[in-house]
C-alpha positions as CSV (number, residue, x, y, z in Angstrom):
1,M,76.6,81.8,54.8
2,A,74.6,85.1,55.9
3,R,71.6,85.3,54.3
4,S,69.9,89.3,53.6
5,G,66.9,90.4,55.4
6,W,64.1,93.2,55.0
7,L,63.9,95.9,57.3
8,G,60.2,96.9,56.6
9,C,59.1,100.6,57.2
10,I,58.8,102.6,60.7
11,S,55.2,102.8,61.8
12,G,54.2,102.9,58.0
13,G,54.5,106.2,56.0
14,C,56.6,104.2,53.0
15,N,55.2,102.4,50.1
16,R,58.0,100.2,49.5
17,M,60.1,97.7,51.1
18,R,64.1,99.1,51.9
19,K,66.4,95.9,51.2
20,I,68.7,95.5,54.5
21,A,71.6,93.4,53.2
22,T,74.0,94.2,56.0
23,A,73.8,95.2,59.7
24,Y,75.8,98.4,58.3
25,D,72.8,98.8,56.4
26,A,70.4,98.1,58.5
27,Y,72.2,100.9,61.7
28,W,71.9,103.8,58.8
29,F,68.4,102.7,57.4
30,L,67.5,103.9,61.4
31,Y,70.0,106.5,62.2
32,E,68.3,108.8,59.3
33,H,64.7,107.1,59.4
34,P,62.2,110.4,60.7
35,K,60.8,109.0,63.1
36,M,63.4,107.6,64.8
37,R,65.1,110.9,66.2
38,C,64.0,113.9,67.5
39,R,65.3,118.2,67.5
40,E,67.2,119.6,70.5
41,A,65.7,121.8,72.2
42,V,65.4,124.8,75.2
43,L,62.6,124.8,77.6
44,L,62.1,128.8,77.5
45,S,60.9,130.6,80.9
46,N,57.5,131.7,81.5
47,E,58.5,135.6,81.4
48,D,60.5,134.6,77.6
49,A,57.1,132.4,76.1
50,K,54.9,135.3,76.5
51,N,57.1,137.6,74.1
52,V,59.3,135.2,72.0
53,S,58.6,135.4,68.4
54,L,61.2,134.4,65.4
55,S,62.7,136.8,63.3
56,R,62.9,135.8,59.7
57,D,66.6,134.2,59.7
58,E,66.0,132.2,62.6
59,R,62.7,130.7,60.9
60,L,65.1,129.6,57.4
61,R,67.6,128.5,59.7
62,G,64.9,125.6,60.9
63,Q,63.9,126.6,64.2
64,R,60.7,126.4,65.3
65,L,58.4,127.4,68.7
66,R,56.0,124.3,69.8
67,K,54.1,124.3,72.5
68,V,53.8,121.9,74.9
69,K,51.1,120.3,78.1
70,D,53.6,118.8,81.2
71,E,54.2,115.1,80.9
72,M,52.7,114.8,84.8
73,P,48.8,114.0,84.7
74,W,48.3,115.9,88.1
75,N,50.3,119.2,86.2
76,D,48.4,121.7,84.2
77,G,51.3,123.6,83.3
78,K,51.9,124.4,79.5
79,Y,54.9,125.2,77.8
80,V,57.1,126.8,75.4
81,L,60.3,124.9,73.3
82,R,61.9,126.3,71.4
83,E,63.6,123.8,68.4
84,F,66.8,123.7,66.4
85,R,67.8,121.6,63.6
86,L,69.6,119.2,65.1
87,Y,68.8,116.1,66.0
88,R,69.2,113.7,68.7
89,Q,69.2,110.7,66.8
90,A,67.2,107.2,68.4
91,I,69.9,104.8,67.4
92,D,73.1,106.4,69.3
93,C,70.9,107.0,72.9
94,N,67.8,104.4,73.1
95,L,69.5,100.7,71.7
96,D,69.4,98.1,74.6
97,I,71.6,95.0,73.2
98,H,70.3,91.6,74.7
99,Y,72.9,88.4,74.5
100,A,71.8,85.3,76.4
101,L,72.4,81.3,76.0
102,V,69.2,79.7,75.9
103,D,68.2,75.8,74.9
104,D,66.9,74.5,71.0
105,R,63.2,75.8,71.8
106,G,64.5,79.7,72.9
107,M,64.1,79.5,76.4
108,V,66.4,80.1,78.8
109,N,66.6,77.1,81.3
110,E,67.9,76.7,85.1
111,D,69.8,73.5,83.9
112,H,72.3,75.7,82.3
113,S,74.0,73.1,80.9
114,R,70.7,73.0,78.0
115,N,71.4,77.0,77.5
116,K,73.6,76.1,74.1
117,V,72.1,78.3,71.6
118,P,73.5,82.2,71.7
119,R,71.0,84.5,70.8
120,C,70.6,88.5,70.4
121,W,67.3,91.0,71.3
122,L,67.5,94.1,70.4
123,E,65.1,96.9,71.9
124,F,64.9,100.1,70.4
125,G,62.4,103.2,70.3
126,P,62.0,106.7,69.0
127,V,63.1,109.7,71.6
128,K,60.6,113.4,72.1
129,Q,61.9,115.9,74.1
130,A,59.8,116.0,77.2
131,V,58.3,118.3,79.8
132,S,58.1,116.7,83.3
133,D,57.0,119.2,86.4
134,G,59.1,122.0,84.6
135,V,61.7,120.0,83.6
136,L,62.9,119.5,80.1
137,H,64.1,116.0,79.3
138,V,64.5,113.5,76.9
139,Q,61.7,110.7,77.1
140,H,63.2,106.7,76.1
141,S,60.4,104.3,74.6
142,H,61.0,100.9,73.7
143,D,58.3,100.5,70.6
144,I,57.3,96.7,70.2
145,R,55.1,97.6,67.2
146,L,57.5,99.4,65.4
147,G,56.4,97.7,62.0
148,L,59.9,95.8,61.5
149,R,60.6,92.3,59.4
150,R,62.6,89.8,60.6
151,L,66.1,90.6,60.0
152,D,68.7,87.1,59.4
153,L,72.0,88.7,58.9
């Protein structure tokens, strides 16, 4: 019989715990959480960035301009991103699932006959749009401090 688990709020910001009864509920909780997604964006060229402004219709459709610094410490570049209301979900592109056979203590032994218990680890974290050396890319991270509680399904 499967037990239901509790999954907490990610990185604070909410007052209550949300009951997660199934893996389906856990997936949609992480899929819809605002800290687990980033806006789709395009990097504007230097000429476009100097003359760019958003019209009222573009702002109403959820577009915005954001100034960012280059992620590389040796590059002092500053760039302008045009962000849209389309989102990239972290769970679709940043979830890693690892399976292993372990012993009773949860450790992998060199003696393979002792490794009889299957365990699953999920590595997950937020994504963000970043600029490195003048190129826009999606930066993946695995955050072990997400505030996730134990989930026994």
